[in-house]
N, C-alpha and C positions, 0 to 999 in steps of 0.2 A: 484451471487455476482462477479464471475470472470469477466464476461463481463462488469459490472459496473466499476470494477477496471481497466480493460484494457483501457477503454475510458479515464479515468483520468490519468493513467500512461502515455499514449501517448501524453498528454498535456505537460509532463515534460521531457521526454527523447525521443530520436530519435532511436527507435528500431522497428522492424517489429512486427505486432500484434501476429504472431504465436510464437514469442520468449517469450511472456508473458504466462508462465505456472505456475501452483502451485509450482513447484520446483525452479523456477527462483529466484535468489537472487537479491535483490534491488541494492546493490552496485556492486558486482562482475559481474553479468550477464546483468543487465539492465542499469548499468552505472549512477546511481543516484549519485549526490554529496550530501553532508550533508544538504546544504541549500535547494536544491530542494526536498529532502526527507521530511524535516520538513514542507515545504510548501504543499507538497502532502498530508501529514497526516492532516494538518490543513484544507485542502479542503475536505478531507474525513469526518472530524468531522462535518463540515457544511452540507455536502450532506446527511449524515446518521443520523444527530442529536445525536451524541454520544460524549463522552469526552475520549480522549486517554490519559491515565496517563503517565506522564513523565518517570517514572521508567520502564514502559512497552515498550517504544519506542525501546530500545536496544534489546529487545527480538524478534522484528519483522524483521527477516532476509530474509524470503522468502515471495512470494506472497501468498502461502498457509497458512503460519503462520498468515499473516495479515488477510486473509479471516476468519480463525477460530477465531481470536481475535475479529474482528469486529462483527461477528455473535454472539459471546458470549455477547458483549456489547449491542447489539440490543435486546437480550432476557431479559435483566435486566429491 
């Protein structure tokens, strides 16, 4: 899942691939702005065929949290 997310993240922000780690924070470390972050999540919804609940968006601060959340959605 991390490699899939890396590919998508790199479409939205200009960082080195090795900077994208489970501990990396979307806003502070990867420099997402709110519009790009929401677009990124929308693309993930399409790619993974899941629905990210609006109230859960604010809980996704790191790449690792996003991976755990997306994996939990895929298991439902």
